[in-house]
C-alpha positions in Angstrom: 92.6 246.2 141.7 94.4 246.5 145.3 91.9 246.8 148.5 93.8 249.6 150.7 92.2 250.4 154.1 93.3 254.6 153.3 91.2 257.1 152.3 88.3 257.7 149.2 90.6 260.3 147.3 89.9 260.7 143.1 91.0 257.6 141.1 89.6 255.3 143.4 86.6 252.7 142.8 84.1 252.4 145.6 80.8 250.4 146.6 78.6 252.4 148.6 74.4 251.2 149.7 73.0 254.2 149.3 69.5 253.3 151.0 70.1 249.5 150.7 70.7 249.5 147.0 73.9 249.3 146.3 76.4 250.6 143.3 80.3 250.8 142.4 81.5 253.5 141.1 85.0 255.8 139.7 85.2 258.9 141.2 87.0 260.4 138.1 88.8 265.0 138.0 86.5 266.3 135.6 83.6 265.3 133.7 82.0 262.6 135.0 79.9 259.7 132.3 77.2 257.6 135.1 77.0 255.0 131.2 80.9 254.1 132.8 80.8 254.3 136.2 82.0 256.6 136.7 81.3 259.9 139.4 82.6 263.1 139.3 84.9 264.7 142.4 83.1 267.6 142.6 79.7 266.0 142.2 77.7 266.0 146.0 78.1 261.8 146.4 81.7 262.2 145.8 82.0 265.5 147.9 80.2 263.8 150.4 82.8 260.8 150.7 86.0 262.0 149.9 88.4 261.6 152.8 86.4 258.8 154.2 86.9 255.2 154.0 86.0 251.9 153.9 83.2 251.1 156.9 82.4 254.8 157.5 78.2 256.0 156.9 77.5 259.7 155.9 74.7 261.1 155.2 73.5 263.1 151.5 71.3 265.3 151.3 70.1 265.3 147.2 66.3 267.5 147.5 66.2 269.2 150.8 64.8 268.2 153.2 65.8 264.2 151.8 68.7 262.9 153.3 70.0 259.5 152.1 72.3 257.0 154.3 75.6 256.1 152.0 77.2 253.4 153.8 80.9 252.8 152.7 81.5 249.0 151.7 84.7 249.2 149.6 87.8 251.1 148.5 89.8 249.7 144.7 92.5 251.4 143.8 94.8 250.5 140.5 93.3 250.3 136.5 91.8 246.2 137.0 88.8 246.8 138.7 87.9 249.3 136.1 85.2 246.3 134.0 84.6 245.9 138.1 83.1 248.8 138.2 81.2 248.8 135.2 79.4 245.5 135.8 78.4 246.6 138.9 77.0 249.9 137.9 73.1 250.0 138.0 70.3 252.8 137.5 70.4 255.3 139.6 73.9 256.7 141.3 73.9 258.9 138.0 71.1 260.3 139.5 71.9 261.3 142.4 76.3 262.0 141.3 74.1 264.6 139.3 72.7 266.7 142.5 
């Protein structure tokens, strides 16, 4: 999978740190499948990071007034990283992605 310094877009595999926990997932159009490490582009987590770059930090409101910090640590493009994304996916992103 190739790494670029450009902005996060649909189709990217993204590694983020959510309040200290590292998660990797792919942003997909339409319906997501957390078991496949996918987050829908319309999900709050994806909307918070779309257009941002590696190294950016943003906040995500998950249950008002609860806010979590999102640090973008890696942005990958291409098809080769699907297995890496699935292997690094842990519990928790699906819950954030659904809200």
